[in-house]
Every structure is written in structure tokens, then in C-alpha cells.
C-alpha positions as CSV (number, residue, x, y, z in Angstrom):
1,M,62.4,5.1,65.7
2,E,63.2,4.1,62.1
3,K,60.2,3.1,60.0
4,K,61.2,-0.1,58.4
5,L,59.8,-2.7,56.1
6,E,61.4,-6.0,55.1
7,F,61.0,-7.5,51.7
8,T,61.7,-11.2,51.0
9,D,63.8,-12.1,47.9
10,S,60.6,-13.5,46.4
11,A,58.8,-10.1,46.8
12,N,61.8,-8.2,45.4
13,N,62.1,-10.5,42.4
14,Q,58.4,-10.3,41.6
15,I,58.4,-6.4,42.0
16,D,61.4,-6.3,39.6
17,K,59.7,-8.6,37.1
18,I,56.3,-6.8,37.1
19,T,57.8,-3.3,36.9
20,K,60.0,-4.2,34.0
21,R,57.1,-6.1,32.2
22,D,54.6,-3.3,32.7
23,G,56.9,-0.4,32.2
24,K,56.2,1.1,35.7
25,K,58.9,2.5,38.0
26,Y,57.4,1.7,41.4
27,F,55.4,-0.9,43.3
28,R,53.1,1.1,45.6
29,I,51.8,-0.2,48.9
30,A,49.1,1.6,50.8
31,V,46.8,1.0,53.7
32,E,43.2,2.3,53.5
33,G,40.2,2.1,55.9
34,G,37.8,-0.6,54.9
35,G,37.8,-4.3,54.3
36,C,36.1,-6.7,56.7
37,S,38.6,-6.1,59.5
38,G,39.0,-2.3,59.5
39,F,42.0,-1.7,57.2
40,K,43.0,-3.2,53.9
41,Y,46.3,-3.4,51.9
42,I,46.3,-1.9,48.5
43,F,49.0,-2.9,45.9
44,T,49.3,-0.8,42.7
45,F,52.1,0.4,40.4
46,D,53.1,4.0,39.8
47,D,55.5,6.1,37.8
48,K,56.0,8.9,40.4
49,I,56.9,9.4,44.0
50,E,54.8,11.8,46.1
51,K,56.4,14.1,48.8
52,D,55.1,12.0,51.7
53,D,56.4,8.7,50.2
54,V,59.2,6.5,51.5
55,L,61.2,4.5,49.0
56,F,62.3,0.9,49.6
57,N,64.2,-0.1,46.4
58,K,61.4,-0.1,43.8
59,A,58.6,-0.1,46.4
60,V,57.0,3.1,47.7
61,I,54.7,3.6,50.6
62,D,53.2,6.8,52.0
63,K,54.3,7.8,55.6
64,Q,50.8,7.4,57.0
65,S,50.5,3.8,55.7
66,L,54.0,3.1,56.9
67,E,53.1,4.1,60.4
68,I,50.5,1.3,60.4
69,I,52.7,-1.5,58.9
70,A,56.2,-0.5,60.1
71,G,58.1,-3.7,61.2
72,S,56.2,-5.9,58.6
73,T,57.6,-8.2,56.0
74,V,56.3,-8.1,52.4
75,D,56.4,-11.4,50.7
76,F,55.2,-12.9,47.4
77,K,53.7,-16.4,47.6
78,K,52.8,-18.8,44.9
79,E,50.3,-21.4,46.0
80,M,47.9,-23.8,44.3
81,I,45.1,-21.3,44.7
82,G,47.1,-18.5,43.1
83,E,49.9,-16.1,43.7
84,S,49.9,-12.8,45.6
85,F,51.8,-10.3,47.6
86,T,51.3,-10.7,51.4
87,I,52.2,-8.6,54.4
88,N,53.1,-10.2,57.7
89,N,52.2,-7.4,60.0
90,P,53.1,-8.0,63.7
91,K,50.9,-5.1,64.7
92,A,47.8,-6.7,63.3
93,S,45.5,-8.1,66.0
94,A,43.1,-9.7,63.6
95,S,42.8,-10.4,59.9
96,C,40.3,-11.8,57.5
97,G,40.5,-15.0,55.5
98,C,41.7,-13.3,52.3
99,G,44.8,-11.8,54.1
100,L,44.2,-8.3,52.7
101,S,42.1,-6.9,55.5
102,F,43.3,-6.5,59.1
103,S,42.8,-4.6,62.3
104,V,45.4,-3.1,64.8
């Protein structure tokens, strides 16, 4: 089965904008244990790709994190309370109010 992530145009545009502005090559997505629901999304920027990374345009994600969020859609939302990257993960059985923590 192919490990796939979808990126909205809004997410791709914001990734391009930030990587150019900050002089970084890649937008890194990771999943770590923790948060109030079991796992949490981590968004950072990086200049290198590790051997276990999968590249999606300018976004990279390690294979272990990809296993957890394969089939998800990465979006960038601008709302009155702020702007942020979000992940719509169909595997998540629960999430917290902040949207960065989830369980599967």
C-alpha cells in the first residue's frame, strides 16, 4: 500500500512562502508520543533529509510518522484566532481542542 499524504494548495503555498522567507529547504512533519490525547504533531523546518524520510514536494516526514498519518490531508488555515497548519487524519479516533494532539 502506498503511503500517501495530501497537501492543500493553502498548505503548499504557505510551505513555499516560509521556506523561502526563512532560508530553509524543507518543512518537516513528525508525530511524537505525548500531548493530551496520546500523540502530537510536530511542525519544524530543516535543511536536510534523513535516510528514513519521505519527501512530498518541500515537505518531509519520517517513515514511522507517515505510518500513523498516511491518508491524511495537511492544510493551512487562517482564522480569527490565528493561523496554523492542521492535519485531517482519518485514523484519529480522538483529538484534543488544540488540534495538535490525537489518538489512533
